[in-house]
C-alpha positions in Angstrom: 0.4 0.2 -0.1 1.1 3.3 -0.4 1.9 5.6 2.7 -0.4 8.2 3.4 1.3 12.1 3.8 -0.4 15.5 3.8 1.4 18.7 1.8 1.0 21.9 3.5 0.0 23.9 0.5 -0.1 23.7 -3.4 3.3 24.0 -4.5 4.7 20.6 -4.1 2.0 19.0 -6.5 2.9 20.2 -9.8 6.3 18.3 -9.3 4.4 15.6 -10.2 3.2 17.2 -13.7 4.7 15.2 -16.4 3.9 12.0 -14.4 2.4 9.5 -17.1 -0.9 7.5 -16.2 1.0 3.8 -16.2 3.8 5.7 -13.5 1.0 6.4 -11.3 -0.5 3.3 -11.7 2.7 1.1 -11.3 3.7 3.4 -8.4 -0.1 2.4 -6.8 0.7 -1.5 -7.3 3.8 -1.4 -5.8 5.2 -5.1 -5.2 6.2 -4.0 -1.1 6.8 -1.8 1.5 10.5 -1.1 0.6 10.5 -0.1 -2.5 7.8 2.3 -1.7 10.6 3.9 0.8 13.3 3.8 -1.4 11.1 6.9 -3.4 9.6 9.7 -0.4 9.6 11.8 -2.7 7.8 10.8 -4.6 5.2 8.8 -2.6 3.9 11.7 -0.8 3.4 14.1 -3.7 1.2 11.7 -5.4 -1.2 11.5 -2.2 -2.4 15.2 -2.4 -5.8 13.9 -3.5 -7.9 11.2 -2.8 -8.1 8.4 -4.1 -5.3 8.2 -6.5 -7.1 7.4 -9.5 -8.7 10.5 -9.2 -5.4 12.7 -9.0 -4.3 10.6 -11.9 -7.0 11.7 -14.1 -6.5 15.3 -13.0 -2.8 15.0 -14.0 -3.8 13.3 -17.4 -6.3 16.1 -17.9 -3.5 19.1 -16.8 -1.2 17.3 -19.0 -3.9 17.6 -22.3 -4.8 21.0 -21.2 -1.8 22.4 -21.5 0.0 20.5 -24.3 -2.9 20.7 -26.8 -2.9 24.1 -28.5 -5.1 26.8 -27.7 -7.4 27.6 -30.7 -8.9 31.6 -31.1 -12.2 30.7 -29.0 -10.0 29.0 -26.1 -7.7 32.6 -25.9 -10.7 35.1 -25.8 -12.4 32.9 -23.1 -8.7 33.0 -21.5 -8.9 36.9 -22.2 -12.8 37.5 -21.2 -12.9 35.1 -17.7 -9.5 36.9 -16.8 -7.9 33.4 -16.8 -4.7 34.6 -17.8 -4.1 36.7 -14.7 -3.9 33.1 -12.3 -1.7 31.6 -15.2 0.7 35.0 -14.9 0.4 35.2 -11.1 1.5 31.2 -10.9 4.5 31.9 -12.9 7.9 32.8 -10.9 8.3 36.1 -11.8 11.7 37.3 -12.4 11.4 39.9 -9.1 10.7 37.8 -7.0 14.0 35.1 -8.3 16.0 38.2 -7.8 15.3 39.0 -4.8 16.5 36.5 -2.8 20.1 37.9 -3.4 20.6 40.8 -0.6 21.7 43.5 -3.0 18.6 43.9 -4.9 17.0 43.8 -1.0 19.3 46.2 -0.5 18.4 48.6 -3.7 14.8 48.5 -3.5 14.8 49.6 0.3 17.5 52.7 -0.7 14.7 53.5 -3.3 11.5 53.1 -1.2 13.6 55.4 1.4 14.3 57.6 -0.5 10.8 57.9 -2.0 9.7 58.2 1.5 12.0 61.3 2.3 10.9 62.6 -0.5 7.3 62.5 0.5 8.4 64.2 4.5 9.0 67.5 2.7 5.2 68.0 2.6 2.1 67.3 4.3 1.6 63.6 6.1 -0.9 62.2 7.7 -1.5 61.2 11.1 -4.1 58.4 11.3 -4.2 55.9 8.5 -6.5 53.3 8.2 -7.5 49.7 6.7 -10.0 47.5 5.5 -8.0 44.5 5.0 -10.1 42.8 2.5 -9.3 39.6 0.1 -7.7 37.3 2.0 -10.1 34.9 1.0 -10.4 35.8 -3.0 -6.7 35.7 -2.8 -6.3 31.8 -1.0 -9.3 31.3 -3.6 -7.1 32.7 -7.4 -3.4 31.1 -5.7 -5.6 27.4 -5.4 -4.2 27.8 -1.4 -5.8 27.0 1.9 -7.9 29.6 3.4 -5.6 29.7 6.3 -2.4 30.6 4.4 -4.4 33.9 2.3 -4.8 35.4 5.7 -1.3 33.8 6.9 -0.1 36.2 3.7 -2.7 38.4 4.6 -0.4 39.1 7.8 2.3 39.5 6.1 1.2 42.2 4.1 -0.2 43.7 7.0 3.7 43.6 9.0 5.0 45.1 5.4 2.4 48.2 5.7 3.1 48.8 9.4 6.8 49.0 8.3 6.5 51.3 5.6 3.8 53.7 7.7 6.3 53.7 11.1 9.4 55.3 8.3 7.2 57.9 6.6 6.3 59.4 10.4 3.1 58.3 10.2 1.9 58.6 14.0 -1.3 55.8 14.1 -2.6 53.3 11.8 -5.7 51.0 12.6 -6.3 48.0 10.8 -9.9 46.0 10.5 -8.8 42.9 11.7 -12.1 41.1 12.6 -16.0 42.8 12.6 -18.6 41.8 15.5 -20.1 40.4 12.0 -17.7 37.6 11.0 -18.8 35.7 14.1 -21.8 34.5 11.5 -18.6 32.8 9.6 -18.2 29.1 10.5 -16.4 28.0 13.7 -13.5 26.4 12.3 -12.4 29.5 10.1 -13.1 31.6 13.8 -10.6 29.8 15.7 -8.1 29.7 12.3 -8.7 33.7 12.6 -8.0 33.9 15.9 -5.6 31.6 16.7 -3.6 33.3 13.5 -4.3 37.2 15.1 -3.2 35.9 18.2 0.1 34.2 17.5 0.6 37.5 15.2 -0.1 39.9 18.0 2.2 38.3 20.3 5.0 38.4 17.3 4.3 41.5 16.7 4.6 42.4 20.3 7.8 40.6 20.6 9.1 42.8 17.8 7.9 46.0 18.8 10.1 45.5 22.2 13.0 44.4 20.3 16.1 46.7 20.3 17.3 45.9 17.5 14.0 45.4 15.3 12.5 47.6 12.8 9.3 48.1 14.5 10.9 48.8 17.8 8.9 51.8 20.1 5.5 50.9 18.3 3.1 50.8 20.2 0.0 47.6 20.0 -3.7 48.6 20.7 -7.1 45.8 20.7 -9.9 47.9 20.2 -13.4 46.2 20.2 -16.4 44.5 22.0 -13.5 42.3 24.1 -16.5 40.3 26.1 -17.1 39.2 22.9 -14.0 37.4 22.7 -12.8 34.0 25.3 -11.4 35.5 28.2 -8.1 33.3 27.9 -7.3 35.6 24.1 -8.6 38.0 26.6 -6.0 38.1 29.0 -3.2 37.5 26.3 -4.3 40.1 24.5 -3.5 42.5 28.2 -0.2 40.8 29.0 0.5 41.8 24.7 -0.8 45.6 25.5 1.4 45.5 28.5 4.6 44.8 27.2 4.1 47.8 24.4 2.8 50.7 26.4 5.8 52.8 27.4 7.0 52.9 23.6 5.7 55.8 22.2 7.4 56.3 18.8 4.2 54.7 16.8 0.6 53.6 17.6 -1.6 50.4 16.3 -5.3 50.2 16.8 -5.8 46.6 16.0 -10.3 46.5 15.3 -11.3 43.3 17.0 -14.1 42.8 17.1 -15.5 46.3 16.1 -18.3 47.8 14.1 -19.3 51.7 14.1 -22.7 51.4 15.9 -21.2 49.1 18.5 -18.1 51.9 18.8 -21.1 54.5 19.1 -22.8 52.7 21.5 -20.2 51.6 23.9 -19.5 55.5 24.0 -23.2 56.9 24.9 -23.4 53.6 27.0 -20.5 55.2 29.1 -21.2 58.8 29.6 -25.0 57.9 30.5 -23.3 55.8 33.6 -21.6 58.4 34.3 -24.8 61.1 34.5 -26.4 58.2 36.4 -23.4 58.5 38.6 -23.4 62.0 38.9 -20.1 62.2 37.6 -21.2 64.2 34.4 -24.3 66.5 34.1 -25.7 65.5 31.2 -25.6 69.2 29.8 -21.8 69.3 29.8 -21.8 66.2 26.9 -20.3 67.4 24.0 -19.4 66.4 20.1 -15.9 66.0 21.3 -16.3 64.7 24.9 -18.4 61.6 22.9 -15.5 61.5 20.3 -13.0 60.8 23.7 -14.9 58.1 24.9 -14.8 55.7 21.8 -12.7 53.0 21.4 -9.2 55.0 19.4 -9.7 57.4 22.4 -8.5 61.1 20.7 -7.7 59.2 17.7 -11.2 58.5 16.9 -11.2 62.4 16.1 -10.4 62.0 12.0 -9.4 59.2 10.4 -7.1 60.8 7.4 -7.3 58.1 5.1 -8.9 55.1 5.0 -8.3 52.4 2.5 -10.0 49.1 1.4 -8.6 46.8 -0.7 -10.4 44.2 -2.8 -12.5 46.5 -5.0 -15.6 46.7 -2.7 -16.8 50.3 -2.8 -18.4 49.8 0.9 -16.9 51.0 4.5 -18.5 47.8 6.4 -19.7 49.5 9.1 -16.1 50.4 10.0 -14.7 54.0 11.1 -18.0 56.1 9.7 -17.4 58.6 12.7 -14.3 58.9 11.8 -14.5 59.9 7.8 -17.3 62.0 8.1 -15.2 65.3 7.7 -12.4 65.8 4.9 -11.2 62.2 5.2 -9.9 60.7 2.3 -11.2 57.3 1.2 -9.4 55.4 -1.4 -10.5 52.0 -3.2 -8.0 49.7 -4.3 -9.0 47.2 -6.6 -6.2 44.5 -5.8 -6.4 42.0 -2.7 -5.3 43.0 0.7 -2.0 40.3 0.2 -1.4 42.3 -3.3 -1.4 45.3 -1.5 2.1 46.6 -2.3 4.8 49.6 -1.1 3.8 51.2 -4.8 0.3 51.1 -4.7 0.5 52.7 -0.6 3.2 55.2 -1.8 0.6 55.9 -4.7 -2.1 56.4 -2.3 0.0 58.9 -0.3 1.5 60.9 -3.2 -2.3 61.7 -4.0 -3.4 62.9 -0.8 -0.4 65.0 -0.2 -1.3 66.6 -3.1 -4.8 66.8 -2.4 -3.9 68.6 1.2 -1.1 70.7 -0.2 -3.6 71.7 -2.8 -6.0 72.7 0.0 -3.6 74.5 2.2 -3.3 76.5 -0.7 -6.7 77.7 -1.7 -7.5 78.0 1.3 -4.3 80.9 2.7 -5.0 82.2 -1.0 -9.3 82.4 0.3 -7.1 84.2 3.5 -5.0 86.7 1.3 -8.0 87.8 -0.4 -10.3 88.3 2.6 -7.8 90.2 4.3 -7.0 92.0 1.3 -10.4 93.2 1.1 -10.4 94.4 5.0 -8.0 96.4 4.3 -8.6 98.4 1.8 -12.7 98.8 2.8 -11.1 99.6 6.6 -8.2 102.3 4.8 -11.5 103.5 2.7 -13.2 104.4 6.2 -10.5 106.0 7.6 -9.3 108.6 5.0 -10.7 111.6 5.1 -13.2 112.6 2.2 -12.0 115.1 0.1 -13.4 118.7 0.0 -12.8 121.5 -2.3 -12.1 124.1 0.1 -9.2 122.2 1.4 -7.7 122.1 -2.3 -4.8 124.4 -2.7 -5.0 127.6 -5.3 -4.7 126.5 -8.5 -1.6 128.4 -10.3 -1.6 131.3 -12.2 -2.7 131.1 -15.8 0.4 132.2 -18.3 -0.5 132.6 -21.9 0.8 131.4 -24.5 0.3 133.1 -27.3 1.0 136.8 -26.0 4.9 137.1 -26.0 
């Protein structure tokens, strides 16, 4: 019999793409276990799908499809359906291969730092928020397990946080888990919470490591944490205590969060203070309500809100924070594909629009000041009267000489 094995991803399976149907059958009907043990790699690769006959049929079908000459109809179908994108993604890119060498990595880092230094010459956002959408669709498009899609999303988040820290942005918030996500299957929820717990611990370790590039960052988990398990709450509290003295950079992980829940809890806390006599209801203001929200002082405004995956909705996230002069960007890429180039383009657009807005604001202010100054001088200047004019000069005849 063939020894059973498992795989972590699909990358190892295509290595058997050139195995013929006859070879697969011969391997399945091996005479003894010793011959199977001599080729452990082949045995493991053959057991990605069960039964083995199904795997062999899929291999033959894939070979026939690859080696078949594409017709015009097939090419048009792939162009319309977008299958060519998936084929292009699955091929190893030259940049990915060259990036394995340290020299190219140093050049890329130098160029990124140079672009960020140029960006710092203009206005910079103080609070940037992200709706990390598209992890599941990314995993599906790459034929990966759902867990690996979320893992790729966490890597993209760490990469983006490092870019924000280098650019000089003070606060970043990320929509990690919505309250509505509790309606998903329990297996997916457990996978997400386990991964979030592990990634939060990893971030806290890096934020307290003097040699790490994320050193000095503070981590805060905001949301209705009463919906989480006591074990996860205890771990979050421990992680927050690890970074509570860091002030260089603040990261808010919204977990679990919705704007309705945020406003509800802020109002509930203020009402309790009024009932306890610690606050007069007449003293409640918009500023007080804002400071009572989960993000505290950063609830006032989010300068930039980015949502990936192409959906043009906010999903009940940061509705209070984006109500005034906020820049909302809907990106078509999936969150794991959110790169430095995409984020830099968004920051550059925000900086240009903000600088243009400030220039127009100053120009309007100058015009108002000029009009006011002219009107003020006109009021203070005395009216001109004929009696106050000097006598005219003596007339001289130019004809009588």
